[in-house]
VEXDREN-964240 format. One record per atom (N, C-alpha, C, O, CB): residue in one letter; z, x, y. Coordinates in steps of 0.02 Angstrom, whole numbers, padded with zeros to 5 digits, always signed. Glycine has a CB too. Layout:
aZXY...
REM end
This chain:
i+05624+03093+04518i+05688+03076+04489i+05737+03124+04505i+05732+03183+04488i+05685+03069+04417q+05795+03094+04545q+05854+03141+04550q+05902+03134+04505q+05927+03079+04495q+05885+03137+04609l+05922+03191+04472l+05982+03202+04426l+06043+03202+04471l+06045+03230+04526l+05977+03272+04382h+06093+03170+04444h+06161+03167+04469h+06205+03225+04432h+06252+03250+04464h+06191+03091+04455i+06193+03244+04375i+06228+03287+04340i+06193+03332+04307i+06149+03307+04271i+06265+03259+04303f+06197+03400+04305f+06160+03447+04269f+06213+03492+04235f+06251+03525+04271f+06109+03486+04315q+06216+03493+04160q+06261+03530+04131q+06224+03568+04077q+06184+03538+04042q+06316+03490+04108a+06236+03634+04068a+06215+03686+04030a+06278+03716+03990a+06321+03744+04023a+06179+03737+04076m+06283+03712+03927m+06340+03751+03887m+06309+03781+03827m+06266+03755+03791m+06402+03704+03864n+06337+03840+03820n+06333+03890+03756n+06263+03909+03751n+06234+03897+03698n+06358+03857+03682c+06229+03938+03804c+06165+03950+03785c+06156+04021+03810c+06196+04044+03850c+06115+03898+03812t+06109+04053+03791t+06084+04131+03801t+06020+04129+03841t+05980+04084+03826t+06069+04173+03726f+06003+04172+03891f+05941+04172+03923f+05934+04242+03919f+05982+04277+03936f+05935+04140+03994v+05874+04271+03895v+05858+04335+03894v+05784+04341+03926v+05741+04301+03909v+05866+04362+03822q+05770+04392+03971q+05712+04406+03998q+05670+04360+04023q+05610+04361+04011q+05682+04435+03962n+05705+04305+04066n+05670+04254+04099n+05651+04267+04170n+05697+04288+04206n+05708+04196+04096y+05596+04260+04195y+05561+04281+04254y+05553+04222+04294y+05525+04175+04266y+05495+04314+04239g+05574+04211+04367g+05576+04150+04391g+05636+04117+04394g+05636+04063+04423g+05537+04116+04360s+05685+04136+04371s+05763+04116+04357s+05768+04091+04296s+05723+04062+04266s+05795+04065+04403g+05833+04104+04274g+05839+04067+04199g+05852+03991+04210g+05830+03952+04168g+05907+04099+04151i+05890+03964+04270i+05899+03899+04278i+05886+03902+04354i+05899+03946+04395i+05969+03869+04251h+05857+03843+04359h+05830+03828+04449h+05844+03756+04453h+05816+03717+04415h+05732+03842+04473t+05892+03737+04501t+05910+03658+04513t+05904+03645+04572t+05922+03689+04610t+05974+03633+04496l+05879+03583+04600l+05861+03566+04661l+05883+03509+04674l+05856+03467+04638l+05800+03569+04672n+05931+03481+04718n+05954+03416+04746n+05981+03385+04692n+05963+03330+04671n+05901+03373+04778i+06027+03419+04668i+06088+03383+04612i+06154+03369+04635i+06183+03411+04670i+06105+03428+04550n+06184+03310+04618n+06258+03303+04644n+06298+03348+04616n+06333+03378+04657n+06291+03238+04632y+06307+03367+04547y+06353+03407+04513y+06327+03443+04463y+06304+03413+04415y+06402+03372+04490t+06325+03507+04464t+06304+03559+04414t+06370+03592+04384t+06421+03608+04415t+06255+03616+04451m+06359+03597+04319m+06416+03620+04273m+06379+03672+04226m+06330+03659+04192m+06453+03554+04229i+06410+03731+04231i+06381+03787+04187i+06433+03829+04151i+06474+03864+04180i+06339+03836+04231f+06428+03821+04082f+06491+03845+04042f+06459+03892+03986f+06405+03880+03959f+06537+03777+04005n+06499+03947+03973n+06488+03990+03917n+06407+04009+03909n+06378+04002+03855n+06518+03952+03850l+06377+04030+03961l+06324+04055+03962l+06312+04128+03969l+06347+04162+04007l+06299+04024+04000v+06264+04154+03933v+06248+04221+03944v+06167+04239+03962v+06118+04219+03930v+06272+04257+03881f+06168+04279+04017f+06106+04302+04045f+06093+04370+04045f+06130+04408+04076f+06101+04282+04107i+06046+04392+04014i+06020+04469+04006i+05958+04487+04034i+05910+04451+04020i+06013+04490+03937k+05950+04541+04074k+05888+04546+04102k+05838+04488+04123k+05777+04489+04111k+05859+04581+04063n+05873+04435+04158n+05836+04399+04197n+05819+04425+04258n+05848+04475+04278n+05861+04346+04205n+05777+04399+04291n+05765+04425+04369n+05806+04393+04418n+05821+04425+04468n+05691+04412+04395k+05830+04320+04408k+05878+04298+04434k+05906+04241+04384k+05869+04196+04366k+05859+04280+04500a+05969+04245+04363a+05997+04208+04325a+05991+04133+04331a+05965+04093+04292a+06052+04227+04326i+06024+04123+04392i+06031+04053+04418i+06008+04041+04485i+06030+04079+04528i+06098+04032+04415l+05963+03988+04505l+05951+03974+04574l+05974+03915+04589l+05954+03872+04549l+05886+03978+04593l+06012+03893+04634l+06031+03835+04653l+06020+03806+04721l+06045+03837+04768l+06088+03835+04640r+05985+03749+04735r+05974+03731+04802r+05989+03663+04810r+05974+03620+04769r+05908+03745+04823a+06021+03653+04870a+06041+03581+04880a+06083+03546+04838a+06082+03484+04837a+05990+03545+04881t+06124+03583+04799t+06170+03555+04747t+06233+03539+04784t+06254+03585+04820t+06184+03605+04684k+06272+03473+04781k+06336+03453+04813k+06385+03497+04779k+06405+03543+04815k+06354+03373+04805k+06408+03495+04720k+06462+03526+04677k+06440+03563+04629k+06395+03543+04592k+06503+03484+04648t+06469+03622+04621t+06451+03676+04573t+06504+03702+04540t+06551+03721+04575t+06419+03728+04602l+06509+03710+04469l+06558+03747+04441l+06519+03788+04384l+06482+03759+04343l+06618+03700+04416i+06528+03855+04383i+06503+03900+04344i+06569+03941+04310i+06611+03969+04344i+06452+03944+04387c+06571+03939+04247c+06634+03967+04216c+06613+03994+04148c+06565+03972+04118c+06694+03912+04209n+06654+04043+04126n+06662+04085+04054n+06588+04102+04044n+06557+04084+03994n+06697+04036+03981s+06557+04140+04098s+06491+04158+04078s+06479+04227+04098s+06515+04248+04143s+06439+04112+04106i+06429+04274+04069i+06415+04336+04074i+06344+04355+04095i+06297+04336+04059i+06431+04362+04016i+06333+04388+04148i+06271+04398+04178i+06257+04484+04192i+06286+04522+04232i+06271+04352+04248k+06210+04495+04152k+06203+04571+04145k+06125+04593+04156k+06078+04557+04138k+06229+04596+04069y+06117+04664+04194y+06059+04694+04200y+06001+04639+04237y+05943+04642+04217y+06041+04720+04126g+06016+04601+04279g+05971+04560+04330g+05951+04605+04382g+05985+04653+04401g+06007+04497+04364q+05879+04584+04410q+05856+04613+04471q+05813+04565+04495q+05770+04536+04462q+05823+04680+04464d+05830+04554+04570d+05783+04516+04604d+05788+04536+04678d+05819+04586+04693d+05794+04443+04591s+05762+04503+04718s+05761+04521+04799s+05822+04502+04827s+05850+04534+04871s+05705+04484+04841s+05846+04442+04800s+05910+04419+04837s+05952+04382+04794s+05934+04326+04776s+05895+04375+04896g+06015+04409+04772g+06051+04378+04724g+06035+04380+04658g+06017+04327+04633g+06055+04324+04736a+06038+04431+04623a+06005+04447+04556a+06045+04401+04504a+06016+04377+04456a+06010+04531+04537a+06113+04389+04515a+06144+04334+04465a+06127+04274+04479a+06101+04234+04440a+06216+04331+04461f+06146+04263+04551f+06125+04187+04568f+06124+04184+04640f+06160+04219+04676f+06177+04126+04539m+06082+04140+04661m+06069+04128+04726m+06077+04057+04744m+06040+04018+04714m+06007+04150+04741a+06123+04030+04793a+06136+03967+04814a+06121+03964+04900a+06138+04005+04942a+06212+03948+04791f+06089+03908+04907f+06083+03889+04976f+06071+03818+04989f+06036+03783+04953f+06032+03925+05006k+06108+03794+05051k+06108+03724+05061k+06142+03685+05008k+06124+03628+04993k+06041+03700+05068c+06194+03716+04977c+06237+03683+04926c+06303+03659+04956c+06351+03698+04949c+06251+03732+04866k+06314+03604+04989k+06361+03577+05022k+06427+03562+04978k+06429+03548+04918k+06332+03520+05053q+06475+03569+05019q+06538+03548+04975q+06567+03611+04929q+06574+03668+04951q+06514+03483+04920v+06581+03593+04870v+06624+03639+04832v+06570+03684+04778v+06527+03661+04740v+06687+03591+04788f+06587+03747+04791f+06553+03807+04747f+06617+03830+04708f+06660+03863+04738f+06514+03878+04798n+06625+03815+04644n+06669+03867+04609n+06646+03914+04553n+06602+03897+04514n+06721+03833+04582l+06674+03969+04550l+06652+04022+04501l+06717+04034+04481l+06764+04034+04521l+06611+04089+04526m+06727+04048+04399m+06779+04054+04366m+06760+04104+04311m+06708+04094+04280m+06803+03990+04345n+06793+04151+04299n+06798+04195+04230n+06720+04216+04214n+06693+04204+04160n+06833+04145+04158i+06691+04246+04262i+06623+04265+04265i+06624+04343+04258i+06661+04374+04295i+06588+04239+04331f+06584+04376+04212f+06580+04451+04204f+06507+04462+04236f+06461+04427+04215f+06589+04480+04118l+06497+04503+04279l+06431+04532+04304l+06432+04595+04312l+06479+04621+04343l+06409+04509+04362k+06374+04637+04282k+06366+04693+04268k+06296+04722+04275k+06247+04706+04242k+06391+04696+04214n+06299+04770+04326n+06222+04801+04335n+06168+04755+04359n+06110+04754+04339n+06194+04828+04265t+06198+04712+04410t+06131+04665+04433t+06117+04709+04508t+06163+04730+04543t+06154+04560+04449v+06053+04717+04521v+06024+04735+04575v+05988+04697+04621v+05949+04661+04589v+05993+04773+04561s+05983+04689+04683s+05945+04663+04733s+05939+04676+04790s+05981+04718+04804s+05953+04619+04738g+05900+04660+04844g+05890+04676+04911g+05960+04661+04943g+05993+04705+04971g+05830+04634+04943r+05979+04600+04936r+06043+04588+04971r+06087+04529+04925r+06061+04479+04899r+06024+04559+05054g+06158+04547+04921g+06190+04525+04876g+06177+04544+04802g+06143+04504+04769g+06185+04468+04887g+06197+04594+04777g+06182+04623+04721g+06191+04575+04660g+06147+04572+04617g+06221+04682+04717a+06248+04536+04658a+06257+04484+04609a+06247+04410+04643a+06206+04369+04621a+06329+04491+04576f+06284+04401+04692f+06285+04340+04723f+06240+04331+04809f+06258+04366+04856f+06369+04327+04726s+06199+04293+04813s+06175+04279+04873s+06193+04207+04895s+06163+04163+04864s+06104+04290+04873i+06236+04186+04941i+06271+04124+04950i+06249+04104+05029i+06265+04142+05075i+06357+04134+04935e+06217+04049+05039e+06196+04039+05112e+06210+03953+05126e+06193+03909+05087e+06106+04064+05124s+06235+03945+05174s+06244+03870+05198s+06285+03832+05146s+06262+03783+05117s+06170+03830+05208v+06329+03851+05137v+06381+03822+05078v+06459+03805+05112v+06488+03850+05143v+06391+03889+05009d+06485+03751+05105d+06547+03737+05147d+06609+03782+05112d+06653+03809+05144d+06564+03649+05147y+06603+03783+05043y+06683+03806+05011y+06640+03845+04956y+06591+03822+04928y+06751+03731+04974v+06669+03911+04947v+06659+03958+04889v+06724+03973+04862v+06770+03987+04900v+06623+04023+04908k+06731+03970+04796k+06800+04014+04770k+06771+04036+04711k+06739+04002+04670k+06877+03970+04755s+06787+04105+04708s+06786+04154+04648s+06855+04169+04634s+06898+04191+04672s+06746+04223+04662e+06860+04152+04562e+06921+04160+04528e+06919+04195+04469e+06888+04167+04425e+06949+04103+04516k+06947+04258+04453k+06961+04300+04387k+06879+04321+04367k+06861+04313+04309k+07006+04246+04317c+06835+04346+04415c+06774+04368+04403c+06783+04443+04407c+06825+04471+04443c+06723+04338+04449i+06732+04475+04362i+06733+04550+04366i+06667+04573+04384i+06617+04551+04354i+06755+04584+04302f+06662+04619+04436f+06594+04637+04463f+06600+04716+04458f+06637+04754+04489f+06578+04606+04546i+06549+04730+04407i+06553+04802+04397i+06474+04831+04399i+06430+04804+04365i+06593+04818+04324y+06460+04887+04441y+06419+04920+04438y+06351+04871+04476y+06293+04878+04456y+06419+04946+04367n+06365+04835+04517n+06319+04793+04562n+06291+04830+04620n+06326+04872+04650n+06355+04732+04589s+06230+04816+04637s+06211+04847+04698s+06162+04812+04735s+06127+04768+04710s+06188+04909+04688a+06160+04832+04801a+06122+04798+04844a+06069+04855+04881a+06095+04911+04889a+06173+04757+04895k+06012+04849+04899k+05969+04893+04923k+05982+04890+05007k+05969+04937+05043k+05893+04874+04897s+06013+04824+05032s+06032+04837+05093s+06099+04806+05108s+06140+04843+05136s+05983+04818+05137t+06118+04747+05094t+06186+04722+05111t+06222+04691+05059t+06188+04658+05020t+06185+04676+05163g+06287+04694+05046g+06320+04660+05003g+06311+04681+04929g+06276+04646+04891g+06304+04596+05015g+06340+04735+04908g+06336+04763+04844g+06342+04710+04794g+06298+04702+04751g+06387+04815+04834s+06408+04662+04799s+06411+04620+04745s+06388+04549+04771s+06351+04509+04741s+06482+04621+04714i+06420+04543+04837i+06412+04474+04877i+06379+04472+04944i+06393+04513+04988i+06478+04444+04890f+06335+04423+04949f+06317+04421+05016f+06322+04344+05040f+06295+04300+05007f+06244+04451+05023l+06353+04331+05089l+06379+04268+05123l+06340+04255+05186l+06332+04302+05225l+06456+04273+05140r+06313+04192+05200r+06298+04177+05264r+06308+04109+05276r+06287+04066+05237r+06237+04196+05281h+06340+04095+05330h+06354+04015+05363h+06395+03995+05298h+06364+03966+05253h+06272+03953+05382v+06454+04007+05290v+06496+03980+05238v+06564+03968+05279v+06587+04008+05319v+06503+04031+05170k+06590+03906+05260k+06649+03887+05300k+06720+03918+05269k+06766+03934+05307k+06652+03807+05302l+06723+03925+05198l+06783+03958+05176l+06759+03995+05108l+06720+03972+05067l+06846+03903+05166l+06788+04050+05106l+06776+04095+05048l+06855+04112+05023l+06899+04138+05058l+06727+04168+05073v+06861+04096+04967v+06933+04107+04929v+06908+04157+04864v+06864+04138+04825v+06975+04020+04897i+06940+04221+04859i+06934+04267+04809i+06988+04278+04780i+07031+04306+04813i+06910+04321+04826t+07003+04262+04716t+07086+04267+04680t+07063+04306+04621t+07007+04300+04595t+07133+04180+04652h+07115+04351+04600h+07119+04382+04544h+07062+04408+04504h+07056+04400+04443h+07149+04348+04513s+07014+04447+04552s+06954+04473+04535s+06949+04552+04546s+06983+04584+04587s+06903+04437+04572i+06899+04580+04501i+06900+04646+04521i+06816+04669+04533i+06765+04649+04505i+06942+04689+04461f+06827+04721+04586f+06760+04742+04613f+06760+04814+04603f+06801+04849+04633f+06746+04722+04691h+06712+04843+04556h+06728+04912+04531h+06640+04940+04537h+06590+04918+04509h+06771+04911+04439n+06648+04991+04580n+06582+05034+04586n+06517+04994+04607n+06460+05008+04588n+06566+05069+04515s+06536+04944+04647s+06476+04919+04688s+06459+04947+04742s+06505+04971+04775s+06480+04860+04707d+06400+04952+04763d+06372+04974+04817d+06318+04950+04858d+06272+04923+04827d+06360+05021+04803a+06311+04954+04934a+06263+04942+04965a+06230+04985+05011a+06269+05015+05048a+06275+04899+04986s+06170+04997+05018s+06158+05050+05058s+06168+05054+05128s+06173+05107+05158s+06103+05063+05049l+06173+04987+05157l+06179+04983+05223l+06262+04960+05238l+06304+05000+05259l+06120+04929+05250e+06278+04883+05221e+06335+04858+05230e+06375+04824+05177e+06343+04794+05134e+06327+04823+05275g+06439+04826+05175g+06479+04789+05124g+06459+04805+05062g+06414+04775+05033g+06476+04720+05130g+06498+04859+05036g+06497+04880+04968g+06500+04830+04908g+06466+04827+04857g+06550+04923+04963c+06554+04790+04933c+06568+04730+04877c+06543+04665+04908c+06510+04624+04876c+06653+04719+04857i+06563+04656+04987i+06557+04589+05012i+06529+04592+05079i+06567+04612+05124i+06622+04554+05013h+06475+04578+05093h+06447+04565+05163h+06450+04492+05184h+06420+04451+05149h+06373+04589+05167g+06484+04471+05236g+06480+04405+05262g+06474+04402+05332g+06506+04437+05372g+06533+04368+05244i+06420+04345+05350i+06394+04340+05417i+06416+04264+05434i+06395+04216+05402i+06310+04355+05422y+06447+04261+05472y+06473+04181+05503y+06496+04146+05447y+06468+04097+05423y+06411+04129+05539v+06553+04173+05425v+06598+04152+05377v+06663+04130+05406v+06706+04170+05424v+06608+04202+05329d+06669+04063+05410d+06732+04051+05453d+06799+04073+05439d+06836+04093+05484d+06740+03989+05459y+06820+04070+05365y+06880+04094+05338y+06870+04128+05277y+06830+04109+05234y+06926+04044+05330v+06908+04180+05271v+06900+04223+05204v+06973+04242+05183v+07016+04271+05215v+06853+04297+05216k+06977+04211+05107k+07050+04240+05088k+07045+04282+05021k+07015+04260+04972k+07108+04177+05076s+07071+04332+05022s+07066+04380+04979s+07147+04386+04941s+07197+04405+04971s+07038+04445+05020i+07144+04365+04870i+07210+04367+04855i+07222+04395+04794i+07191+04366+04750i+07237+04309+04858n+07254+04439+04774n+07270+04473+04708n+07206+04508+04677n+07198+04515+04617n+07300+04418+04655n+07169+04526+04717n+07108+04568+04696n+07108+04651+04697n+07138+04686+04738n+07052+04546+04743t+07073+04672+04649t+07065+04743+04650t+06985+04760+04672t+06934+04738+04645t+07086+04773+04572y+06991+04810+04732y+06932+04842+04760y+06934+04914+04745y+06970+04954+04776y+06926+04831+04834r+06890+04931+04695r+06893+05013+04673r+06825+05045+04670r+06777+05023+04637r+06928+05026+04596q+06826+05096+04705q+06761+05147+04702q+06699+05102+04720q+06652+05098+04681q+06748+05183+04619n+06698+05073+04773n+06639+05041+04814n+06612+05072+04858n+06647+05116+04882n+06651+04989+04845k+06554+05067+04882k+06538+05110+04932k+06472+05080+04973k+06428+05048+04945k+06526+05181+04899a+06472+05096+05045a+06410+05065+05081a+06416+05111+05139a+06467+05145+05147a+06410+04977+05102g+06354+05111+05187g+06353+05139+05248g+06413+05129+05283g+06448+05176+05303g+06300+05117+05283y+06429+05062+05292y+06485+05016+05333y+06524+04973+05290y+06494+04924+05268y+06453+04966+05387g+06584+04982+05273g+06633+04937+05237g+06623+04935+05172g+06597+04886+05146g+06633+04870+05258g+06643+04992+05134g+06647+05002+05061g+06665+04941+05021g+06635+04923+04970g+06696+05056+05045g+06728+04904+05053g+06743+04846+05022g+06723+04783+05052g+06699+04740+05015g+06805+04846+05012f+06731+04771+05116f+06708+04717+05156f+06669+04733+05220f+06684+04785+05248f+06764+04678+05172k+06624+04697+05246k+06588+04706+05300k+06584+04627+05316k+06552+04585+05285k+06517+04749+05289l+06622+04619+05367l+06623+04541+05402l+06602+04538+05466l+06633+04572+05508l+06692+04508+05406d+06553+04504+05484d+06539+04491+05552d+06546+04415+05569d+06538+04371+05528d+06469+04515+05568n+06560+04407+05625n+06579+04348+05660n+06610+04286+05617n+06584+04232+05606n+06518+04326+05696i+06682+04316+05594i+06724+04275+05555i+06777+04245+05604i+06782+04272+05659i+06756+04316+05496k+06816+04193+05589k+06870+04175+05622k+06931+04193+05585k+06978+04206+05623k+06867+04108+05638s+06945+04197+05522s+07003+04224+05500s+06998+04255+05435s+06964+04235+05388s+07052+04177+05499l+07041+04311+05436l+07045+04351+05363l+07114+04354+05339l+07160+04378+05373l+07018+04432+05366i+07121+04329+05280i+07187+04338+05258i+07190+04382+05181i+07171+04360+05127i+07220+04259+05254c+07210+04428+05190c+07217+04465+05129c+07284+04475+05089c+07326+04505+05123c+07196+04524+05143m+07305+04459+05031m+07379+04470+05004m+07370+04504+04932m+07318+04505+04901m+07424+04393+04996t+07420+04526+04916t+07427+04542+04847t+07487+04524+04808t+07492+04538+04748t+07420+04607+04841
REM end
């Protein structure tokens, strides 16, 4: 059975292993007002066409890739709004690991004390056409190797508008480490 719409609202997920929510091949995923605490991965999205995650809290997650959430082969639109992420740890993409997604927008999100053992202390991206980050805060994120806040590989266009990057660290690129991008726009 293929679901066309998955919606989760006003739920709390505590200490779930194998992910709090895992969706596969859904046209539209909407997640509102959720709290995830100590899940090894809060949200895993695969082959989802449109996604909206907003007004949610994700804390103390641990996983090998994208402790807060991982998305791959999710075409079209991926919107993240008003999300608070604290103390998430993973191998890459301390909070988010996003691969093969056309459009990613992160708006009014707060990333605090997120870390990656290799790359992308808060966000790891690969094969993304457009990344837009607005009115967000990255504080004390770290990666052992690259991209204290964000590490992007093969991201066509990156727009960073009215964000704060404070006290983040990595071996290379405490704020950003971007490889093979076409355009970068930073504005305040």
